[in-house]
N, C-alpha and C positions, 0 to 999 in steps of 0.2 A: 213551656208550660212553667209556670212558678207557682211552686206548693209551699203554702202556708199551714202550719199546724197552730191552732187556737185551742191554747191550753191554760188551764189554771188546777192548782192541788183542790181549790175549795169549788165546792158548787155554790150556786147563786150569785155569781160573779159577772151575770149579763154575757156569758160566753156564747150561747148559742144565738142570742138575740143580737149580739155584734155580727156573728156570721151570716145571719138573716139579712140584717141593713147595711153591713158594709159590701157585702154581694151584691144586694140590690143595687146601690149606689154606683160601684164598680161598673156594672153590667149597663146601668142607665149612663154611664160615662164611655160606652163604647168599647168597652172589654167583655169577650165571651169569658164567662165564669161559671167555674163548678163547684156547688157546694157537696162535702161529704158528711153524713151524719154518722158519727161513730160511737154516739152516746146511746145505750139502751133506753134512756128516758125520752128520747126522739123529739125533744123540743123543737130542734130544726125542722124536722120533718112536719111536725103539728102547724108552726109558724108560717108553713108554706104550703097548707092545704093538702100534702101529701102523705100524712100519716097513715100507716096500713097498707100503702101501695108496694108491689112487687115489680121486680125483685129488689132486695136491699143491698145495703152495704157488707152484709155477711155474706151473702152470694157473690158480690164482687170482689172481696178478699179471699174467697175459697176456689176462685177461679172460673166462676161462672160468666157467661156473655150477658152482661149487663150494659143497657142502653141508658145514659141519664136521662131524666124526666126532665121537660119543659116546665117551667113553672108559669106564674101569671105574669112573669115580668120577663120583656124580651131579652135574651142574650144571658140569662140565667136558669142553670139546671142543676137537677139534685139528684143523689143518690141517697135515698131515704135510709133510714136507721131500722133497727131490729132489736125487739126485747132481748133475743137471745146474744146480743153482741157481751151482755154481761158474763155468758158462761164459756165465751171464746178461748181456748188454750191452745198454744202451739209454741214449738221450737223453731218454726220456720219463719223465714222472711216473708210475709205476705203481701206487704205494700210494695217492694220494687216489681214484681212481675205486674202485679195488678194496676199500678199506676203508669207503666210502662205502656201499657194498651189504649191509654187516652191521647187523642189527638184533636188539635184544633181549639183548644183553651187556651185562654191568655193567663188566667188566674185558677189556682184550686184552693179553696179553705176547707182545710179538714178540722172538723168541730170534735174535738175529744171531749171523752169523758173525764170528770174530776177523777184526781189521785192517778196512780202509775199503774194501771191495768195495761193488757198486752197491745190494745190498740193504740192506747194513749203512747205506749212506748215506742212501737214501731211507726207511728205517726211524726214523732218528733225525728227519730232517726232518719225518716227518708225526707224531710222538709228542707225547704231550701230558708225558710226564716220560721221564728216561731212570733207568735202574736199573744200577749198576755193581756186581757181586760182586768182591771184592779178596781175596787172600789176604796176610795180615800176614807180608812176608818184606822183606829188604832194598832191594830194587828195586821196591818195589810203588809208591812215590811218583814215580818217574820215568814207568812206563808210566802211571799215574794222570793226572798232570799233563798230559802230552802227549795223553790221550785228551779230557781237559775242555778244553783249551786248543782243540784242532780243533773240538770241539763248540762252544763259545763263539763261534768265527768266524763260525758259521752260526747260530748260536740264543742269543743272548745273554741271553735271559732265561729259557730252559726251565729248570724245575728238574731238578736233579740229586740223586741220590740213592745213597749208597755203601753196602755191606752187606759186613761181613767174615765170610768163609767158611772152611771146613776151620781152624776156630779152635783154635790150641793155646796157651792163656793162661799155661802155664808156660815156654815157652821165651823167652829173653833176646830173641831177633830179633823176636818178637812183641810184645814191649813195645817194642822201639825202633821197630819200623813203625808201632806204635798212636800212640805221641809224634807221629811225622811225620804222620798223616792227623788228628788232631785239629787239630796248629798249621796246617796248610794248607787247611784247611776253609774258613775266612772268606776268605783269599787267593784261593783257586780257585773259591769261591762254590757249593759243594755241602753237602749234609746228611749226616753221619755217622749213619747210623741207629744207635740204641743197641743193639737185638739182633745179637747174634752168633751165628753157625751151627757149632758144634764140628766138628772131624774126628771122624767116628763111622762106623763099619764098617756098620752098618745102611744108611746113606744109600747107601753104594755096593751093596751087597748088593740093596736094591731096586730099583736101576737094572737088575741082571743077571736079575731076577724081572719086569720090565718093568711095575712100579706104585710108586706112590709110597711114600715110606717112611712117611707118616702112613697107609697101608694095610698095608704089609707089616710095621711093628713101630710100633705107635703110641704105646708108651711108651718109646720110645728118646731119647736125649738129641737126636738130629737131628731127630725128629718134633716133640718140645716146641719147639724152636727154630724150626722153620718154622712152627707155628700161632703162636708168639710174633712171628714176622716179619711173618706175615699180619694179626695185629692192629694192630701198629704201622703197618704200611703204610696199612690201612684209616682210621687216624687222621690220618695225613700226608697222604694223597691225597684227603681230604676236600674 
């Protein structure tokens, strides 16, 4: 099972949205996918219609017997989040024993909370790859470089992929940010994925309806982009 931590220092970078729709697109491509909601805000759980369901990721990390829940998408399973994730404190490695119990999945996407809380740090340490969604805006490189440098201090060789989301190609600030991201990739040692996910109202509407955009509006630009992202990730993550 490939373990991918989806992380960004900042909130509001479409991190949970990316987990929902990338996970659904991978599942549609006949991969058995598990998504784990590690963020106390629980956007991932809400967006899949399972917010408030039990047991949660907190139970999972504390050694409970947790059976991932089937979602409305075939081959896509969820361990829901819990508000109490914000209060979790421990010096023990919770992720290695918990993840070792999981069998039969091709990919596990872990939706980390913003910042460097316990669950985000341990998810990063236990992952095979890191995926960082970013929005092309003037301060994008500052937050990204800080995140990458902190990750590299603990995981010098872990592959890091960066995906541009809520992408608005006509804006000057987008073009300027894109140049910075491209130039910084070799120095910071991350892969800037070719697929971009456009700003698309259908993506936001899909979350409100608690289903992935690939199910809500399969012909929308957002759905097409996430399917393309899934295809690219499958090639990169071989």
